[in-house]
Each structure stands twice: as structure tokens, then as C-alpha cells.
C-alpha positions as CSV (number, residue, x, y, z in Angstrom):
1,M,-2.4,-66.9,196.8
2,D,0.7,-66.9,199.5
3,D,4.1,-66.2,197.8
4,Q,2.5,-63.7,195.3
5,N,0.0,-62.2,198.2
6,N,1.0,-58.5,198.2
7,K,2.8,-59.0,194.9
8,S,1.8,-56.3,192.0
9,L,3.4,-55.3,188.5
10,P,4.6,-51.8,188.4
11,S,3.1,-49.7,186.4
12,T,5.7,-48.5,184.8
13,L,5.5,-51.0,182.5
14,Y,2.9,-49.6,180.8
15,T,3.9,-46.8,178.8
16,E,2.4,-44.7,176.3
17,E,4.9,-46.9,173.5
18,Y,2.5,-50.2,175.5
19,F,-0.6,-48.6,174.6
20,L,0.5,-47.7,171.3
21,T,2.6,-50.7,169.9
22,A,1.2,-53.7,171.9
23,C,-2.1,-53.3,173.9
24,E,-4.7,-54.4,172.2
25,G,-6.6,-52.1,169.3
26,Y,-4.4,-50.2,169.0
27,D,-3.7,-50.1,165.2
28,V,-7.9,-49.0,165.1
29,F,-7.3,-46.2,167.9
30,I,-4.0,-44.9,165.9
31,E,-5.8,-45.1,162.5
32,S,-9.4,-43.6,163.7
33,E,-7.7,-41.3,166.6
34,G,-9.6,-43.0,169.1
35,V,-13.0,-42.4,167.7
36,Q,-13.5,-46.1,166.3
37,L,-13.0,-49.1,169.1
38,S,-11.9,-52.5,168.0
39,R,-13.4,-56.2,166.8
40,R,-12.6,-57.6,170.9
41,L,-13.5,-54.2,173.0
42,K,-17.0,-53.3,170.3
43,D,-17.9,-57.0,171.2
44,S,-17.1,-56.6,174.7
45,F,-19.1,-53.5,175.6
46,A,-21.7,-54.8,173.3
47,M,-22.8,-57.2,176.1
48,A,-23.0,-54.0,178.6
49,E,-26.7,-53.2,177.1
50,V,-25.8,-49.5,177.8
51,T,-28.0,-47.7,177.4
52,A,-28.3,-43.6,177.9
53,D,-29.2,-42.9,181.5
54,M,-26.8,-45.4,183.0
55,R,-23.2,-44.7,184.9
56,I,-20.2,-47.0,183.6
57,L,-16.9,-47.1,185.0
58,D,-14.0,-48.6,182.8
59,V,-11.5,-50.3,185.2
60,G,-8.4,-50.0,183.2
61,C,-9.0,-47.4,180.7
62,G,-6.3,-47.8,178.7
63,R,-6.5,-45.0,175.8
64,G,-9.9,-44.2,176.6
65,E,-11.8,-44.8,173.6
66,I,-14.7,-46.8,175.7
67,L,-14.8,-43.5,177.6
68,R,-15.2,-41.5,174.5
69,H,-17.7,-43.7,172.9
70,C,-20.4,-43.6,176.2
71,M,-19.5,-39.7,175.6
72,E,-20.8,-39.9,172.3
73,M,-23.8,-42.1,173.2
74,G,-24.7,-39.1,175.9
75,I,-23.7,-41.5,179.2
76,E,-21.9,-41.0,182.2
77,A,-18.4,-42.5,182.3
78,Y,-15.7,-42.7,184.3
79,G,-12.3,-44.6,183.8
80,I,-9.5,-45.0,185.9
81,D,-6.5,-46.6,185.6
82,Y,-3.2,-47.0,187.5
83,A,-0.3,-46.0,184.6
84,D,0.6,-42.4,184.7
85,A,0.4,-42.8,180.5
86,A,-3.2,-44.7,180.6
87,T,-5.0,-41.3,182.2
88,G,-2.7,-39.0,180.6
89,M,-4.0,-41.0,176.9
90,S,-7.4,-41.2,178.4
91,Q,-8.1,-37.3,179.1
92,D,-6.7,-36.6,175.5
93,V,-9.6,-38.7,174.2
94,I,-11.7,-37.3,176.7
95,D,-10.9,-33.6,175.8
96,A,-10.4,-34.0,172.1
97,E,-14.7,-35.6,172.2
98,R,-15.7,-32.2,174.3
99,T,-13.7,-30.1,171.6
100,K,-15.3,-32.3,169.0
101,M,-19.1,-31.4,170.8
102,A,-18.7,-27.8,171.5
103,E,-17.4,-27.4,167.2
104,A,-20.9,-29.0,166.5
105,G,-22.8,-26.4,168.7
106,Q,-23.5,-28.6,171.6
107,D,-22.4,-27.7,174.9
108,P,-19.6,-30.1,176.1
109,A,-20.5,-29.8,179.4
110,R,-24.0,-32.2,178.7
111,V,-22.3,-35.3,179.4
112,K,-20.6,-36.3,182.8
113,A,-17.0,-38.1,182.1
114,G,-13.7,-37.7,183.8
115,V,-10.4,-40.1,184.2
116,C,-8.1,-40.3,187.3
117,R,-5.6,-42.3,188.3
118,S,-6.4,-45.3,191.0
119,D,-5.4,-48.4,191.6
120,A,-8.5,-51.1,190.9
121,K,-8.4,-52.2,194.1
122,Y,-9.2,-49.0,195.8
123,L,-11.8,-47.5,193.3
124,P,-12.6,-43.8,194.5
125,F,-16.5,-43.9,194.2
126,P,-19.5,-43.8,196.2
127,S,-21.1,-47.7,196.8
128,G,-24.1,-48.1,194.9
129,Y,-23.1,-45.6,192.3
130,F,-22.3,-47.4,188.9
131,D,-24.8,-49.3,186.6
132,R,-21.9,-51.1,184.7
133,V,-18.6,-51.3,185.5
134,L,-16.5,-52.7,182.6
135,M,-13.1,-54.7,183.2
136,F,-11.4,-55.4,179.6
137,D,-8.1,-57.3,179.4
138,V,-7.0,-56.0,182.9
139,V,-7.8,-59.4,184.3
140,E,-4.9,-61.3,183.2
141,H,-2.5,-58.4,184.4
142,L,-3.0,-58.6,188.2
143,Y,-2.4,-61.2,190.4
144,P,-4.9,-64.0,192.1
145,W,-5.3,-61.3,195.5
146,E,-5.2,-58.3,193.5
147,L,-8.3,-60.1,191.4
148,H,-10.3,-60.6,194.4
149,A,-9.8,-57.5,195.8
150,A,-10.8,-55.3,192.4
151,M,-14.0,-57.9,192.3
152,L,-14.6,-57.2,195.9
153,E,-14.5,-53.2,195.5
154,V,-16.5,-53.4,191.7
155,R,-18.8,-55.2,193.8
156,R,-19.1,-52.5,196.3
157,V,-19.7,-49.6,193.6
158,L,-22.3,-51.7,191.6
159,K,-26.0,-51.0,192.1
160,D,-28.0,-54.3,193.6
161,D,-29.2,-54.6,189.7
162,G,-26.1,-53.8,188.0
163,R,-23.9,-55.9,185.7
164,F,-20.0,-56.6,185.9
165,I,-18.4,-56.8,182.5
166,I,-15.2,-59.1,181.8
167,H,-13.4,-59.3,178.6
168,T,-9.7,-61.5,179.4
169,A,-7.3,-62.8,176.9
170,P,-5.6,-65.6,176.3
171,N,-8.0,-68.7,177.2
172,R,-5.4,-70.1,179.4
173,W,-6.5,-74.1,178.5
174,Y,-5.6,-72.7,175.2
175,D,-2.0,-71.9,175.9
176,K,-2.0,-74.8,178.2
177,Y,-2.8,-77.5,175.5
178,A,-4.7,-76.7,172.5
179,Y,-1.7,-74.5,171.1
180,P,1.4,-77.0,171.5
181,W,-0.6,-78.9,169.1
182,V,-1.1,-76.2,167.0
183,R,2.4,-75.5,167.1
184,R,3.3,-78.7,166.0
185,V,0.9,-78.4,163.1
186,R,1.7,-75.4,162.1
187,T,5.7,-76.8,162.1
188,L,4.8,-79.2,159.6
189,L,3.3,-77.2,157.1
190,G,6.7,-75.1,157.6
191,E,4.9,-72.2,159.7
192,G,6.7,-72.9,162.6
193,N,8.6,-69.6,162.6
194,K,5.4,-67.7,163.5
195,Y,4.8,-69.9,166.9
196,P,6.9,-70.4,169.6
197,K,7.1,-72.3,172.0
198,D,5.7,-70.0,174.6
199,P,2.7,-68.3,172.8
200,R,2.5,-65.5,175.0
201,A,6.0,-64.7,173.4
202,I,4.0,-64.0,170.2
203,T,3.4,-60.9,171.9
204,A,7.0,-60.5,173.6
205,V,5.6,-57.7,176.5
206,N,2.7,-60.3,177.9
207,L,5.6,-62.4,178.8
208,D,6.2,-59.5,181.2
209,V,2.8,-58.5,182.2
210,H,0.2,-61.4,182.1
211,V,0.4,-63.1,185.1
212,N,-3.1,-64.3,185.2
213,E,-4.9,-66.5,182.8
214,Q,-8.1,-67.6,182.9
215,D,-9.6,-70.8,181.6
216,M,-13.6,-70.7,181.8
217,R,-13.6,-72.1,185.3
218,S,-11.1,-70.2,187.1
219,M,-13.0,-66.5,185.8
220,K,-16.4,-68.8,187.3
221,K,-14.6,-69.2,190.7
222,A,-13.4,-66.1,190.9
223,L,-16.9,-63.9,190.3
224,N,-18.4,-66.5,192.8
225,A,-16.0,-65.8,195.6
226,A,-15.9,-62.1,195.4
227,G,-20.1,-62.4,195.4
228,F,-20.8,-62.7,192.5
229,K,-23.1,-64.9,190.0
230,A,-21.6,-65.7,186.8
231,K,-22.2,-66.6,183.1
232,V,-19.1,-67.2,181.3
233,W,-18.2,-68.2,177.3
234,L,-15.4,-68.3,175.0
235,D,-15.3,-66.8,171.8
236,S,-12.4,-66.4,169.3
237,P,-11.3,-63.6,166.9
238,P,-12.2,-63.9,163.1
239,Q,-9.8,-66.3,161.8
240,N,-10.4,-65.5,157.3
241,R,-8.2,-68.2,157.1
242,Q,-7.7,-69.4,153.6
243,E,-6.9,-73.0,153.6
244,S,-7.1,-77.1,152.9
245,A,-10.5,-78.5,152.9
246,L,-8.7,-80.8,155.7
247,M,-7.6,-78.0,158.0
248,A,-10.7,-76.3,157.1
249,G,-12.7,-79.3,158.7
250,L,-10.4,-79.4,162.1
251,R,-10.6,-75.5,162.5
252,R,-15.0,-76.1,162.7
253,L,-14.5,-79.0,164.8
254,A,-12.1,-77.4,167.4
255,F,-14.3,-74.1,167.5
256,D,-17.6,-75.2,167.1
257,V,-17.7,-78.9,168.9
258,P,-17.0,-79.6,172.7
259,P,-15.2,-80.2,174.5
260,F,-12.5,-79.5,171.6
261,R,-14.0,-75.9,171.9
262,W,-13.4,-75.3,175.3
263,F,-9.1,-75.3,174.7
264,F,-9.5,-73.7,171.3
265,E,-11.3,-70.7,171.5
266,R,-9.1,-67.7,172.7
267,E,-10.8,-65.4,174.8
268,V,-12.6,-65.2,177.5
269,F,-16.2,-63.5,178.5
270,A,-17.8,-63.1,181.5
271,I,-21.2,-61.6,183.0
272,G,-21.7,-61.0,186.7
273,E,-24.2,-59.6,188.9
274,K,-24.5,-59.5,192.5
275,D,-25.5,-63.1,194.3
276,S,-27.9,-61.5,197.3
């Protein structure tokens, strides 16, 4: 945290092109015009166990599909993002949902929703206001000092019995320890061209915007340092591969058996509650 203190990524890195070509779930967003959630967002949102009487904050709301999903459920929801492209896209999604409601004969004002341009370290909301705060695919874009400041702000705006829901990828232990072995095996199978030396180069823009990838231990430590009790676990997207019995067996070993799965699972999930 020393030489990186006060360092931030410029918001100009996050353009509309980024959100529509590289940011996870862009294909589902484009195909459904923002109506459907990607598998990752759907799984992350399900963890929040949201009900219609809650207030939700989506930190780093990106394209805005979580906000639209909340509006469809009748939930009061707000989003913040520090990229102009994101707030513009999210506002378009909110407006589209209000139009849809009006066309269906519903009162568009019955559901409170909004988006504003703001830094995750300075949330423009009163203390103890939200039942759930969501931070999906944001952690890896914040330097350690920023993440700590953002988590303190989340704790401030969260109700005492509220929950802080996190999804971040990739699992740092996968990239550091498992991926080199995956790359060796895939190279032997003639698929090395799909596996660059740096796994972040698979989605090239991540070389510029991923500055703080997590593992189970570091994620728990960060939440504890900000005053949260934390439950942290790993998961992976469905593989759906057609391969030999040997490869299928190795895959089951890697993804189902500790300690191997701690290194081969790709995604980190966490739920934080205020530690009184």
C-alpha cells in the first residue's frame, strides 16, 4: 500500500466499447438489450437474497442491468459508477424500464431507482440506508488502499443487519499457481495458442485494468480489516467440455477436491456483515 497509496486507474479506461466488448456479461446484455442477467451476475445477485421491501446499492453498476432487474422486482435501487460511459448506459437502462412500465399501464414512479457518477470511496448516501450493497467485478479494479476506503464507505451506508455481497475474478491463486500447469497441459494437447503466458491477456484489456486480484485469504482479510465478518468461497463457470475420461477425471480432482480446488476455481465470492 506504500507506493500505490493514492494511485487510481483513470475513469477514461472504461469506455462504452469496454462495457460492450470486454466487461463480463456484455454478450447477454447486447442480445437481451439489458433485460437478462449473465450467469455470473445472476448467481451473484441470488446470493443477496433480496426482497421487495429492501434498498439496494450497486457499486460499480456498469451497464445497469442489475438496476433494471431490481426495478422489475419492485425494489428501490441505486447505482454509482465513476465512468461517464457507465452512468450514461445505466440511465438509458433505467429509462427503458420506466418506458416499459408505462406501456404496460404501470406507474413508472412507483419504483425508486437512480444512478449517479461517483467514486466508490465516497458514496453519496446517508449512513445506515441500505439493506444490501453489491460490488460485482469491481474489487479487482481498485488498488488496495482504494478497496479499503470503499469498504469503509460500504460499511457506513449499510444497515446494521445489512449484507455486503462481492464477486471478483479471477482467483489470484488460479492465475499464479494453477494456470501455468493448465497452459502446459493444453500446449501438449495442441491448444497452446489459446493460452498466453499471462492469463490476463486472454482478455487483453485486463492487463490495464486489473490491479488487485484476490484469493480466498486476501478477500477475507480485506473484509475483516474494514470491520466485516466475512464468508468467502470459490466457484467456477460451467465448463461443458467434451474430453477424454482422463481429462474429465483430472478436472473433477482439480475442481472438487481440496486443496486443489482452492487453486483451480476461477471466481471469488464473499458475503460481509458488520462486525459489532
